[in-house]
N, C-alpha and C positions, 0 to 999 in steps of 0.2 A: 718439504714443509711441513707437512701433515704429520709426519712422524715425530718430528721436532716439539710440534704442539702437542701430541699424545704424551710425548715423554716429559713435556713440562707440566701436563696437568697430572700425571701419574705423581711427579715429584711433589707436586703442590698438594696433593691429597694426602700423600706420605706425612708430610711436613706436619699437616692439620691433625693426622691421628697421633703422631708422636707429641704433638703439642698438647692435644686433650690429654694424653694418657700421662703426661708429666704433670697437668694441671689436677687429674683425678688423685694420683698421687700425694701430691702437696696437700690438696682437701682431706685426705685419709690421714696423712701424717699430723696435720694440725687438729683434726679432731680426736686423734688417738692423744695427743699430748694433752689435750683439754680434759679428756676423759681421766687420764693419770691425775693430771693436778688437782681436779674436784675429788678424787678417790684420795688423795694425799690431805687435802685441806678437811676433809671429813675425818679421815682417821686422826689427824691432828686435833680438830675440835672435840672429837670424842673422848680422846686420851684427855685432853685438860679436863673436861667435864668431869669423868671418872677419878682425876686427879685431885679435885677439890672434894670429893666424899669420903666419908667416914668408913671405916669396915661396916658397920650396920646398913649404911645408906647404899654402899655398894653392892651387897648381897641382896638389897631390893632391887637395884637398879639393871642388875645383870643376869643373864639368862641363856643356857647354852643356845647356840646358832641353831640346834636340830630340835629345841623344844617346839612341842605343840602350840606355846603360846605365841609363838609368832604369827601363826596363822589367825589367832584368835582377836577379831578386831569388829568394833561396834561402835556408832556415833550416837547412842544414848546416854544419858547421865547412868553413871554407875562406878563402882571400884573397879582398878584396873592392876595389871601387872605393870612394874616398873617403879621409879620414884616420881610422888607428885608434887608438883611446886611447892605447896603448903609444908611438907615437910623439908625442905631447902632454905639456907639463907640465902642473903641478897647476893653473894658473889658466886654461889652455886646455880641460882635461880638466872644469873647472868651468862654462864658458862653452858648452861642446858639451852637457854634461848639462841647463844650462837650457833646451835648445830642447826637450827632453821634459818638463822642469818646465813649460813655458808650452803644449805641447800636449795633455799627459796630465792627469787629475785625482790626486788623492794616491794613490788608489787602484791607477791605471793606472802610475804613478810607482814606486811600491812594488814591484808584480810585474815592471816591468823590471828595476829593480835588483836583484830575487830571483832572476830568470832568469839574470842576469850571475853574480851570486855563485855559481850553482849549478856553475859552472865548476870553483870550487876543489874541490866534492864528487866530480864526475868524475874529477879529477887524482887524490883517495884511492882512490876504488873502482877505477880502473884503473891503480894503483900508478903514476903517471907523477911525474916530478920538478917540483921548484916552477918551475922553468924552461921547463917544456913549452909548445909554442907550439900545439899542437893543440888542449887542453884549456884556452883562455885567456881569462881575464875581462878581459883588454885588445885581444883581437881584435874589437873591434865599432866598426864604422867610421862615421865620419858624411862625408855629402856633399850640397853645395848643386847644384844645378841651375840654371842660369841667374843671373841677378842678382836679389837681392832689391827688388822693385820692386813699387808699389803700382798701377802702369797696364799693366806686360807679365808674364805668367804664368811662374812661377818654382815650384821645388819644393825639399825635401830630405829626406833618409830616412837613417835609423840601421839597421845592420844586424849580427849577427853569429848565433852559434849560438843558435837558438830564439828568437829575436827579428829582426822584419824589417817596420818600421814605414815607411810613404810618404805623405807630404804634400805636396799640390799646392795652390798659390796662384792663383787667377784672380778679376781684378777683386774684390778684397776677400772672396772666399770661399774657403773652407779645404775641401778634401775628404783623408779620411783612411785611404782604403782601396787595395790591400789591406793587411792588418794582420795579423801574424803573433805567437802567443805560445805559447810550447811548455815543455816542461817534463822535463828527464831529471835526476834521478829524477822520475817524478810525486809520489812520496813518499820523502822520504830514510830509508833504512831505518834498524834500529838499528846501532851502531857506527860510523858515519862523522859527521863534521863534521854541522853544521845538522840532526841526527837528528829527524825527524816532520814537517819542514817539508813542505808542500803548496801549490806557487805558487797552481794552478788549482783549489782546494778548492769555492772558492763555486759556480763553473761547473759542477762534477763532482756535489755535492752537490744543486744545484738541478735537474738534469737526471734523477738518480735519483729525486728526490721525483716529478717529474712523469712518470716511467715507472711509479713504483709506483701511481700515482693511477688507472691506467686499469683497465677491465674487459676481460674476455675478448674482448668483441666490439671494443673500440677498439683493444686490442692486435693483433688480427688485422690491422688497418690499419697501426700502427705498427711491428711487427715487419718487415724487409723481409729479413731474414736472421739464422740463427743464430750465425753467423760472421762476424765483422767484419772489414774489408778491413784491410791491413796499413800502409795509409797513408790521408792524405787523399785524395780521388778526383779533388779538382780540382788536387793536386798543388801546384807552383809555375808554373803555367801563367800566361803574360800576361793572356790572358782566358777566364773560366768557359765551358766548355762541359758545362753540366748543365743541361738543358733541362727534363726532366719533374719536376714537384714531386710528392713521393711521401709517404705515411705520414697523418697525421689532421690534419684543418685546423682552425685556432684556432676558428672557426665552428663546429666539430662537438663541441666540448668543453663540459663543464659550467662555471659560471660560477666555480667553485672551481679547476678544472683552467686556464681561461682567465688566471686570475692566477697561477698557479704559470708558465705560459707566458711570460707578460709579465715575472714575476721573472726568469727565466732570459734574455731577451732584454735586460732591463735591467740584468743584471749586466755582460754582454758591453759595452754601451755606455757603462756608467759607466765604465769604462778612460779615456776621453777627457774634455777638457775640455767643462765643462757646455754651452758653445754648439754643441760639434760633436756630443753626445748628444742634445740636444733637436731639431737640425737632421735626425738622423736618424730621430728618432722622429717628426716631423710627416711625412717623407717616405713612412715605414711607415702612417700613418694615412690620408695621403692616397691611398696604393697600394691600401689596405683590409687591415685586421688579419688579417679573419677568412679571408684567403686565405693566410696563413702557415701551413705544413706542419712536424710535427714526426715524425722518423722515427728508427730505431734499427737497429742491428745487433750482435750478439755477446751476450756474457752479460749478464743482467739484474740482476746484482748485482757490486759491485764485488771482483771475484775477482783474484788476482794469481798465478800461475804459468804453465807451460809451456802454451801452446795456448789462454790464456785473454785477454780485452780485450773491449773496447766501444768502438760508435761511435755519435754521433748527429749529425744533421743539423736546421737549422732553415732552411727555403727558402719566400721569399716572393717576390711579384713582383718586388721591385727589389733584395734583398740574401740573401746566402747566409752562414751559419755552418756550419763543419763543425769537428767535433771527434773526435779517433782515440785511443784509449789501447791498443795492441795490442804495441808492441814492447818488449823485455825484459819478457817474461812480464806484460804487461800494466801496467808500471810508467813509461812513456813517452810524455807526451801531447804531440801535435801539434794547434794549433786556430788556425783563421783566421776573419777576417771580410771577405767580400768584397762589392763593390757589382756588381751584374749590369748597371749601363747607364753607372756613374760611376768605376769602377776609374781611376784615374791623373788623375781630372777631365776623363775624354772628353767628357762633355756639357757641362762649363762650358767646355773648350775649343772646341769645337764653336760652342757662342752667340758666344764670345768671337771666333773668327775670321770667322763670318759677319758679326756686327756690325762688325768693322774692314773687311769688303769691301764694306760697303753703304756706308760712307763715301766 
């Protein structure tokens, strides 16, 4: 009887392993299909956009994939490579914005459009004329690097003041970092158009909720400094140079705090197409969520005024989130998501070229 029971348990264990294996293979197949579909949709959207352009416009909008300009990114007002919205007609603008619609979630698209619209607020705040070109909602440039192709690497970007998004497509896989969303004003003050608008409210509120949950011993680890830096520590560097993870690890938080921390991460990743969100969450789990750290500098309450401001960082083995709100008396937000190994699709490109070399 004991032998029969042992055999039954072995059969049951084997059945569970087989079931888990099939579930894993199913999930992998579904994810690969989703990645391929998103890659195809971006290819179609890019081709549609380029197809609306004149030869002169296309010369501005397209650059070689290996161009150094692909890595030249910034979140300040300036002239940019690519074709700006101001040089497009209405149908061309619609095709350009459709690229964002395909790559982002509804929430992400709404944030991007809201960031662009804040240029109207800044014109009013700074008493600039309606045709001002420094605070300019039409100075957002779209660029396609290489030729949209299912077999060869290519990419595209959109960049303007406080919005800098970069997508790299390699072998039907899409990478979406670095990715910058900023907001000036952080909150539109009374007396101005769009009064009360706070584009990055979800991110801000979630971070303060998490900070407020820590006890004094936890805060000793979380608080790196009483004064926040005046901008992102990694700025607009091509490659992140921030080796040491500091603060409090997710694995050292209470279950309730872990849930809040994961909610904060989820808010950031929910800006992007669900396929990209799930892709990054899988990567974080594989690298060990418990080793993701949360750190804070500056005010522990959302105070505006001269000398006030706050900064937080989410730093894991594979990715980094930075948020800084110190300029303009703590009413000017910069925030970025970086991949520590795969910004600009570097890992994907390495695998692609190694595979091609073997052939």
